[in-house]
C-alpha positions in Angstrom: 27.1 34.3 -152.7 25.0 34.6 -149.5 22.4 32.2 -150.9 25.2 29.6 -151.6 26.7 30.0 -148.1 23.2 29.6 -146.6 22.6 26.4 -148.6 26.0 25.0 -147.8 25.5 25.7 -144.1 22.1 23.9 -144.2 23.7 21.0 -146.0 26.5 20.7 -143.4 24.0 21.0 -140.5 21.9 18.2 -142.0 24.9 16.0 -142.4 26.1 16.7 -138.9 22.7 15.6 -137.6 23.0 12.3 -139.4 20.7 13.3 -142.2 21.2 13.0 -146.0 20.7 16.1 -148.2 19.3 15.8 -151.7 19.0 18.8 -154.1 16.4 17.0 -156.3 13.0 16.0 -155.0 13.1 12.2 -155.2 11.2 9.3 -153.5 13.9 9.2 -150.9 13.0 12.6 -149.5 11.5 12.4 -146.1 11.4 16.1 -145.1 11.5 19.3 -147.2 13.3 22.4 -145.8 11.7 25.5 -147.4 11.1 29.2 -146.8 7.9 29.5 -148.8 4.9 27.5 -149.8 5.1 28.9 -153.4 7.5 26.3 -154.9 6.9 23.2 -157.0 8.7 21.1 -154.4 6.4 22.4 -151.7 3.3 21.5 -153.7 4.8 18.0 -154.3 5.6 17.5 -150.7 2.0 18.4 -149.7 0.6 16.0 -152.2 2.9 13.2 -151.0 2.3 14.0 -147.3 6.0 14.9 -146.7 6.4 17.5 -143.9 7.7 20.9 -145.0 9.8 22.6 -142.3 11.6 25.9 -142.1 15.3 26.2 -141.4 14.7 27.0 -137.7 13.9 23.3 -137.2 17.5 22.4 -138.3 18.9 25.1 -135.9 16.7 23.8 -133.0 17.9 20.2 -133.7 21.5 21.3 -133.7 21.1 23.2 -130.4 19.5 20.2 -128.7 21.2 17.2 -130.4 23.1 16.3 -127.3 20.1 16.4 -125.0 19.3 12.8 -123.9 15.5 13.1 -124.2 15.4 15.3 -127.3 13.3 14.0 -130.2 13.3 16.2 -133.4 10.0 14.7 -134.5 8.1 15.9 -131.5 8.9 19.6 -132.3 8.3 19.5 -136.0 4.8 20.9 -135.6 6.4 24.2 -134.4 8.4 24.6 -137.6 6.0 23.6 -140.4 5.8 25.8 -143.4 2.0 26.2 -143.8 0.2 26.9 -147.1 -0.6 30.5 -146.2 2.7 31.4 -144.5 3.5 35.1 -145.0 0.1 35.8 -146.5 -1.9 38.7 -145.0 -5.5 38.2 -145.8 -8.5 40.5 -145.7 -12.1 39.1 -145.8 -14.8 41.1 -147.5 -18.2 39.6 -146.9 -21.4 41.4 -148.0 -23.6 39.2 -145.9 -22.0 40.4 -142.6 -22.4 36.9 -141.3 -20.1 37.1 -138.3 -20.0 33.3 -137.7 -18.9 32.7 -141.3 -16.3 35.4 -141.1 -14.9 34.1 -137.8 -14.8 30.6 -139.3 -12.8 31.8 -142.3 -10.4 33.7 -140.0 -9.8 30.5 -138.0 -9.1 28.6 -141.3 -6.7 31.3 -142.5 -4.8 31.3 -139.2 -4.7 27.5 -139.0 -3.1 27.5 -142.5 -0.4 30.0 -141.3 -2.0 33.2 -142.7 -2.6 36.4 -140.8 -6.0 38.0 -140.9 -6.0 41.8 -141.5 -9.3 43.5 -140.5 -8.8 46.6 -142.7 -8.1 46.2 -146.4 -4.8 48.0 -146.9 -1.5 47.8 -148.8 -0.1 45.2 -146.4 -2.8 42.7 -147.6 -1.5 40.1 -150.0 -4.8 38.4 -150.6 -8.5 39.2 -150.3 -11.3 36.6 -149.8 -14.7 37.9 -150.9 -18.2 36.8 -151.8 -18.6 39.9 -154.0 -18.1 39.6 -157.8 -16.2 42.4 -159.3 -14.0 43.2 -162.3 -10.9 45.3 -162.6 -10.8 47.3 -165.8 -7.6 48.2 -167.6 -7.4 52.0 -168.2 -4.9 51.6 -171.1 -7.9 51.5 -173.5 -8.5 55.2 -172.9 -6.0 56.2 -175.5 -7.6 53.9 -178.1 -11.0 55.3 -177.3 -9.8 58.8 -177.6 -8.2 58.1 -181.0 -11.4 56.4 -182.2 -13.4 59.5 -181.1 -11.0 61.8 -182.8 -11.3 59.8 -186.0 -15.0 59.8 -185.8 -15.1 63.6 -185.3 -12.7 64.1 -188.2 -15.0 61.9 -190.4 -18.0 64.0 -189.5 -16.4 67.3 -190.6 
């Protein structure tokens, strides 16, 4: 019910500002209001060059709609939903090339991500130049059974 109320409130706000709300992503869409970059609509908007903004942009427009010199397009930059929004990223670089690491940190931050120096449970993603593989431990039971079968056959 909360989600429905929030969507309805956004719809009403957009209409009060003179905008038009569309549930489906069509060629008439000029702006996308989203919380996360992890949706199909977000990816389409990026491909089509349509700005993706968070709901705070609508709130800011409502607050300032009666201001004579207010232009909602000039503040859009402050409310963009960037591709790495809400991502906390650690960088593991075996070369210890500080310039490369600093360059990557700048890119992460420009795209809305947060750089975390220490790898920890808060990190959502890791960028690395080290190849590694994660093995599944569920095979231990199968190996033990095979070993037991081999031992039984030897007796």
